[in-house]
Backbone as CSV, one residue per row, in Angstrom:
resi,resn,N_x,N_y,N_z,CA_x,CA_y,CA_z,C_x,C_y,C_z
1,UNK,-78.113,-168.310,56.646,-78.233,-168.488,54.534,-79.159,-169.735,53.952
2,UNK,-80.471,-169.412,52.816,-81.132,-170.400,52.233,-79.963,-170.738,51.152
3,UNK,-80.033,-172.137,50.809,-79.104,-172.589,49.833,-80.268,-172.863,48.530
4,UNK,-80.790,-172.876,47.193,-80.993,-173.363,46.239,-80.271,-174.222,45.412
5,UNK,-80.772,-175.453,45.109,-80.204,-176.442,44.348,-81.231,-177.003,43.019
6,UNK,-80.795,-176.042,41.833,-81.424,-176.924,40.554,-80.586,-177.912,39.240
7,UNK,-80.622,-178.924,39.783,-80.299,-179.382,38.412,-81.209,-180.110,37.149
8,UNK,-80.890,-179.545,35.738,-81.427,-179.719,35.188,-81.394,-180.913,33.675
9,UNK,-81.018,-181.830,33.530,-80.278,-182.436,32.442,-81.557,-182.394,30.553
10,UNK,-80.456,-181.995,29.423,-80.974,-181.182,28.860,-79.970,-182.295,27.622
11,UNK,-80.934,-181.584,26.254,-80.357,-182.521,24.943,-80.147,-181.725,23.876
12,UNK,-79.309,-180.463,24.775,-78.266,-179.446,24.044,-77.232,-179.635,23.279
13,UNK,-76.561,-179.448,22.807,-75.281,-179.884,22.235,-74.668,-179.118,23.232
14,UNK,-72.911,-179.213,23.672,-72.261,-178.636,24.375,-72.136,-176.860,23.677
15,UNK,-72.110,-176.943,22.955,-71.569,-175.505,22.302,-72.824,-174.797,22.702
16,UNK,-74.521,-175.133,22.366,-75.386,-174.833,22.741,-75.887,-174.294,23.874
17,UNK,-75.647,-176.015,24.949,-75.245,-174.939,26.317,-74.895,-174.324,26.760
18,UNK,-73.695,-174.378,25.909,-72.342,-172.915,26.610,-73.171,-171.704,26.495
19,UNK,-73.934,-171.523,25.078,-74.053,-170.207,24.350,-75.517,-169.860,25.472
20,UNK,-76.078,-170.623,26.024,-77.307,-170.766,27.124,-76.689,-169.615,28.233
21,UNK,-75.804,-170.595,28.331,-75.080,-169.891,30.152,-73.977,-168.594,29.983
22,UNK,-74.214,-168.478,28.722,-73.520,-167.226,28.461,-74.381,-166.548,28.443
23,UNK,-75.591,-166.295,27.572,-76.516,-165.233,27.487,-77.009,-165.398,29.164
24,UNK,-76.954,-166.170,29.683,-77.782,-166.115,31.342,-76.779,-165.372,31.960
25,UNK,-75.662,-165.698,31.783,-74.979,-164.341,32.680,-74.908,-163.074,32.324
26,UNK,-75.166,-162.861,31.180,-75.779,-161.470,30.722,-76.220,-160.885,30.750
27,UNK,-77.529,-162.155,30.845,-79.156,-161.233,31.418,-79.000,-161.050,33.138
28,UNK,-78.459,-161.943,33.764,-78.208,-161.862,35.463,-77.212,-160.685,35.559
29,UNK,-76.186,-160.234,34.433,-75.343,-158.819,34.816,-75.991,-156.941,34.835
30,UNK,-77.104,-157.840,33.496,-78.341,-156.745,33.445,-79.253,-156.568,33.979
31,UNK,-79.871,-157.634,34.400,-81.056,-157.641,34.818,-81.231,-157.588,36.734
32,UNK,-79.675,-157.681,37.335,-80.014,-158.252,38.688,-78.940,-158.061,39.086
33,UNK,-78.333,-156.826,38.353,-76.590,-156.328,38.956,-75.719,-157.042,39.103
34,UNK,-75.349,-158.521,38.556,-74.748,-159.561,39.402,-73.611,-159.295,38.428
35,UNK,-72.213,-159.412,39.536,-70.640,-160.215,38.752,-70.484,-161.539,38.314
36,UNK,-70.540,-161.452,37.060,-70.026,-162.686,37.128,-68.590,-163.162,36.243
37,UNK,-68.233,-163.656,36.181,-66.901,-164.642,35.794,-66.787,-166.117,35.533
38,UNK,-65.885,-166.158,34.603,-66.323,-167.698,34.192,-65.060,-168.296,34.229
39,UNK,-65.241,-169.693,34.545,-63.935,-170.545,34.813,-64.676,-172.018,33.902
40,UNK,-63.607,-172.122,33.614,-63.220,-173.471,32.528,-62.626,-174.356,33.683
41,UNK,-62.961,-175.620,32.920,-62.388,-176.621,33.764,-63.232,-178.157,33.139
42,UNK,-62.860,-179.273,34.121,-63.720,-180.372,33.980,-64.559,-180.370,34.761
43,UNK,-65.228,-181.227,34.784,-66.080,-181.919,35.889,-65.959,-183.696,35.563
44,UNK,-65.672,-184.192,36.786,-66.031,-185.836,35.953,-65.457,-186.484,34.935
45,UNK,-64.011,-185.561,34.234,-63.430,-185.848,32.899,-65.024,-185.496,32.143
46,UNK,-65.626,-184.460,32.353,-66.492,-184.081,30.924,-65.971,-182.853,30.910
47,UNK,-65.740,-182.097,29.552,-65.908,-180.785,29.768,-66.926,-180.117,30.313
48,UNK,-66.528,-179.243,30.951,-68.052,-177.732,31.503,-66.863,-177.029,31.734
49,UNK,-67.768,-175.822,32.283,-67.806,-174.323,32.602,-68.582,-173.952,33.770
50,UNK,-68.102,-172.927,34.712,-68.626,-172.919,35.539,-69.115,-171.157,35.792
51,UNK,-69.892,-170.542,36.062,-70.369,-169.272,35.866,-70.595,-169.075,36.959
52,UNK,-69.647,-167.963,37.735,-69.740,-167.884,39.143,-70.501,-166.593,39.367
53,UNK,-71.025,-166.446,40.041,-72.128,-164.693,40.250,-72.345,-164.766,41.400
54,UNK,-72.063,-163.093,41.223,-72.123,-162.686,42.975,-72.701,-161.164,42.989
55,UNK,-73.886,-161.034,44.371,-74.139,-159.271,44.365,-74.527,-158.982,45.502
56,UNK,-74.902,-158.719,46.314,-75.043,-157.957,47.833,-76.699,-158.968,48.064
57,UNK,-76.853,-160.023,49.022,-77.977,-161.113,49.087,-77.875,-162.219,48.431
58,UNK,-76.895,-162.395,47.386,-76.884,-163.574,46.646,-75.221,-163.729,45.970
59,UNK,-75.180,-165.299,45.984,-73.304,-165.714,45.267,-74.351,-167.511,44.812
60,UNK,-73.242,-167.420,43.537,-73.766,-169.197,43.432,-72.592,-169.187,42.552
61,UNK,-73.089,-169.966,41.725,-72.500,-170.732,40.231,-73.505,-171.514,39.204
62,UNK,-73.899,-171.502,37.740,-73.909,-172.414,37.094,-72.921,-172.776,36.228
63,UNK,-72.681,-174.400,36.456,-72.512,-175.519,35.753,-73.096,-175.773,34.534
64,UNK,-71.794,-175.356,33.553,-73.040,-176.471,32.348,-72.263,-177.597,31.737
65,UNK,-72.664,-178.498,31.164,-71.936,-179.410,31.017,-71.918,-180.357,29.666
66,UNK,-72.055,-180.810,29.504,-72.971,-181.959,27.738,-74.047,-182.373,28.103
67,UNK,-74.156,-182.849,29.282,-75.505,-183.219,29.784,-76.645,-182.614,30.504
68,UNK,-75.999,-181.506,31.425,-77.350,-180.537,32.282,-76.529,-179.563,32.481
69,UNK,-77.526,-178.228,33.076,-77.163,-177.870,33.842,-77.368,-177.858,35.696
70,UNK,-76.251,-176.597,36.246,-76.400,-177.219,37.796,-76.452,-175.285,38.318
71,UNK,-77.558,-175.224,38.372,-77.228,-173.903,39.212,-77.578,-174.371,41.043
72,UNK,-76.318,-173.387,41.540,-76.585,-173.363,42.924,-76.451,-171.754,43.314
73,UNK,-77.166,-171.446,44.299,-77.905,-170.294,44.565,-77.833,-170.231,45.926
74,UNK,-77.212,-169.499,46.654,-76.704,-169.157,48.256,-77.556,-167.741,48.419
75,UNK,-78.889,-167.590,48.941,-79.836,-166.331,49.347,-79.318,-166.262,50.997
76,UNK,-78.992,-165.004,51.208,-79.225,-164.129,52.438,-80.215,-163.822,52.905
77,UNK,-79.974,-163.483,53.983,-81.109,-163.322,54.983,-82.871,-162.989,54.309
78,UNK,-82.693,-161.687,53.504,-83.586,-160.816,52.939,-84.230,-161.594,51.965
79,UNK,-83.139,-162.187,50.683,-83.596,-163.117,49.733,-84.107,-164.688,50.092
80,UNK,-83.833,-164.747,51.390,-83.842,-166.094,51.362,-85.989,-165.995,52.253
81,UNK,-86.301,-164.890,52.256,-88.038,-165.235,52.493,-88.548,-165.185,51.110
82,UNK,-87.841,-164.905,50.362,-88.095,-164.844,48.784,-88.137,-166.611,47.886
83,UNK,-87.836,-167.458,48.702,-86.883,-168.743,48.393,-87.597,-169.272,47.351
84,UNK,-89.017,-169.667,47.545,-89.683,-170.566,46.588,-90.089,-169.450,45.533
85,UNK,-89.975,-168.330,45.549,-90.348,-167.156,44.270,-89.355,-166.850,43.357
86,UNK,-88.577,-167.489,44.068,-86.929,-167.455,43.078,-87.122,-168.678,42.355
87,UNK,-87.034,-169.786,43.224,-87.301,-171.298,42.702,-88.210,-171.638,41.496
88,UNK,-89.182,-170.806,41.602,-90.492,-171.226,40.528,-89.889,-170.144,39.116
89,UNK,-89.502,-169.126,39.230,-89.470,-168.525,38.180,-87.838,-169.057,38.015
90,UNK,-87.039,-169.705,38.360,-85.517,-170.366,37.386,-86.379,-171.675,37.005
91,UNK,-86.863,-172.449,37.765,-87.365,-173.392,37.102,-88.384,-173.187,36.051
92,UNK,-89.463,-171.705,35.978,-90.398,-171.679,34.265,-89.531,-171.322,33.868
93,UNK,-88.359,-170.516,33.842,-87.314,-170.218,33.024,-86.936,-171.246,31.939
94,UNK,-86.408,-172.188,32.977,-85.725,-173.324,32.452,-87.066,-174.263,31.700
95,UNK,-88.478,-174.547,31.641,-89.440,-174.809,31.200,-89.199,-174.784,30.006
96,UNK,-89.037,-173.082,29.610,-89.284,-172.448,28.629,-88.077,-172.893,27.455
97,UNK,-86.920,-172.878,27.953,-85.731,-173.264,26.897,-85.781,-174.848,26.717
98,UNK,-85.645,-175.781,27.883,-85.615,-177.418,27.794,-87.154,-177.906,27.470
99,UNK,-88.042,-177.393,27.990,-89.397,-178.565,28.610,-89.589,-178.603,30.103
100,UNK,-90.394,-178.577,30.509,-90.574,-179.892,31.702,-89.743,-180.238,31.831
101,UNK,-89.656,-180.601,32.782,-88.699,-181.400,33.578,-89.208,-182.840,33.694
102,UNK,-88.051,-183.419,33.864,-88.958,-184.850,33.472,-88.975,-185.634,35.264
103,UNK,-89.788,-186.439,35.233,-89.594,-187.445,36.720,-90.207,-186.768,37.791
């Protein structure tokens, strides 16, 4: 199993970051047939929410906090062959929303 881990800081308000994550979940369901579920909670004493998602060949989560988005994908054998393309597309989508990654 291949794991991709992408963390991207943001300067959005928490409400805007949550709205982005919710939109992402809706698009993941529509475009990729993902099953998504929202888990509210706290992360390091900060309010955060986690969208868990799954479908055949992929599972993962998107954690949204006041400072960052943290995406973790676990790709099955077949999708693992496309890990570089998948990571590149995710990073391009984040660049469009948040601007290029710093560092």
